[in-house]
C-alpha positions in Angstrom: -14.3 49.6 118.2 -12.4 47.8 115.4 -12.2 49.6 112.1 -12.2 47.6 108.9 -9.6 49.7 107.0 -9.9 47.6 103.9 -13.6 48.4 103.7 -12.9 52.1 104.5 -10.4 52.2 101.7 -13.0 50.8 99.3 -15.5 53.4 100.4 -12.9 56.2 100.0 -12.2 55.2 96.4 -15.8 56.0 95.6 -15.5 59.5 97.1 -13.9 62.5 95.4 -10.1 62.4 95.4 -8.5 63.1 98.8 -7.5 66.7 99.3 -3.7 67.4 99.2 -1.8 67.5 102.5 0.9 70.1 102.7 3.3 68.1 104.8 3.9 66.9 108.4 3.3 69.7 110.9 4.6 67.6 113.8 5.2 64.0 115.0 4.6 63.5 118.7 6.0 61.0 121.1 5.9 60.4 124.9 8.8 61.6 126.9 10.1 60.6 130.4 10.9 64.2 131.4 10.4 67.5 129.6 13.7 69.0 130.7 15.8 66.0 129.9 14.2 65.9 126.5 14.7 69.6 126.0 18.4 69.2 126.8 18.8 66.5 124.2 16.8 68.1 121.3 17.8 71.7 121.9 21.3 71.5 123.5 22.7 68.5 121.6 20.7 68.5 118.3 20.3 72.3 118.1 16.5 72.2 117.6 15.0 75.3 119.2 12.2 74.8 121.7 9.3 76.8 120.2 6.5 75.9 122.7 6.1 74.3 126.1 2.4 74.1 126.7 0.8 72.9 130.0 -2.7 71.4 130.0 -4.8 70.0 132.8 -7.1 67.6 131.0 -7.0 65.1 128.2 -8.3 66.5 124.9 -11.6 65.0 123.9 -12.4 63.1 127.0 -12.0 65.9 129.6 -10.3 63.5 132.0 -8.2 65.3 134.5 -4.6 64.6 133.6 -1.9 67.3 133.7 0.7 67.1 130.9 3.1 69.3 129.0 3.3 69.3 125.2 6.8 70.4 123.8 7.5 71.5 120.3 11.0 71.6 118.8 11.4 73.3 115.4 13.1 71.7 112.4 14.8 73.8 109.7 11.8 73.4 107.4 9.4 74.9 109.9 7.9 71.5 111.0 8.2 70.1 114.5 9.1 67.1 116.5 6.9 67.2 119.7 6.7 65.4 123.0 4.2 64.7 125.7 5.4 64.8 129.3 2.6 63.0 131.1 3.8 62.1 134.7 0.8 59.7 135.2 1.9 56.2 134.2 5.4 57.3 133.2 7.1 54.1 134.5 10.6 53.2 133.2 9.3 50.4 131.0 7.7 52.9 128.6 11.1 54.4 127.9 13.2 51.3 127.1 15.0 51.4 123.8 12.7 50.6 121.0 13.6 48.5 118.0 13.9 50.9 115.0 11.4 48.8 113.0 8.8 49.4 115.7 9.5 53.1 116.2 11.9 55.5 114.7 11.8 58.9 112.9 14.2 60.4 110.5 15.3 64.1 110.2 16.9 65.2 107.0 20.3 66.9 106.9 21.2 69.2 104.1 24.2 67.2 103.0 26.4 64.2 103.8 28.9 66.5 105.4 26.2 67.9 107.7 25.0 64.5 108.6 28.6 63.5 109.5 29.1 66.7 111.5 26.1 65.5 113.6 27.7 62.1 114.0 30.9 63.8 115.3 28.9 66.0 117.6 27.0 63.0 119.1 30.2 61.0 119.5 31.9 63.9 121.2 28.9 64.4 123.5 29.0 60.7 124.5 25.8 59.7 122.7 26.4 56.3 121.0 25.8 56.7 117.2 26.2 54.2 114.4 26.5 54.6 110.7 26.6 55.9 108.2 24.4 53.3 106.6 24.0 53.4 102.8 20.3 52.7 102.1 20.8 53.3 98.3 18.5 56.3 98.1 19.6 57.9 101.4 22.5 57.6 103.8 21.8 57.6 107.6 23.2 57.7 111.1 21.2 56.3 114.1 21.1 56.9 117.8 18.7 56.9 120.7 17.1 59.8 122.5 16.6 59.8 126.3 13.1 58.3 125.8 14.3 55.2 124.1 13.3 56.4 120.6 15.5 55.4 117.7 16.4 58.7 115.9 17.8 58.8 112.4 19.6 61.7 110.7 19.6 61.1 106.9 20.8 62.8 103.8 19.7 62.2 100.2 21.9 60.3 97.8 22.8 62.4 94.8 20.6 60.0 92.7 17.7 60.1 95.2 15.1 61.5 92.9 16.1 59.1 90.1 16.0 56.1 92.4 12.7 57.1 93.9 11.2 57.5 90.4 12.3 54.0 89.5 11.0 52.6 92.8 7.6 54.4 92.3 7.2 52.7 88.9 7.3 49.3 90.5 5.7 50.0 93.9 2.3 48.5 93.2 3.7 45.3 91.8 6.1 45.0 94.8 3.3 45.7 97.3 1.1 42.9 95.7 4.0 40.4 95.8 4.8 41.3 99.5 1.1 41.0 100.5 0.9 37.5 98.9 4.2 36.4 100.4 3.3 37.5 104.0 -0.4 36.7 104.1 -0.1 33.3 105.8 2.2 34.7 108.6 -0.1 37.7 109.1 -3.1 35.4 109.4 -1.3 33.4 112.1 -0.4 36.5 113.9 -4.0 37.8 113.8 -5.3 34.5 115.2 -2.9 34.6 118.2 -4.1 36.2 121.4 -1.4 38.4 123.0 
């Protein structure tokens, strides 16, 4: 079933304002192996494993499919989570993904903390590049055992000022980008893959 999100957005505008969301509780990804993933996130990155839940069926459908759901806790009380689903877990699912297709960023307290992670990753033999200056944040990048591009970032001292300036122009920039990319996106939509 295809959803017309433009139509849904128009309908939502007519409804009361959206309730506020507190934050991200967890982001979840597929993993090749629960223990390999635990070693990386807990032993290398220092994120404590807070839950390892085993289920026997897919939520919602009731289809029999055993899987494990892992939760690693971040310093702010939120989580990065993984599904270990042996069914269909062929190696092609875990090839390194282009960061613009999939990546997530965890925030370090300071530039020094971010660089301490870079040194730790380098010493552990995990290839890591950066730091990259993104103007409002500075980041290092590496891959986890599941082919996911992981970023550790820290805010630039002028982060809030920069983001306020960017916010003031965001609607105008979005409109220009939409117009600039419309023809390519129409071609993409017409292609059968």
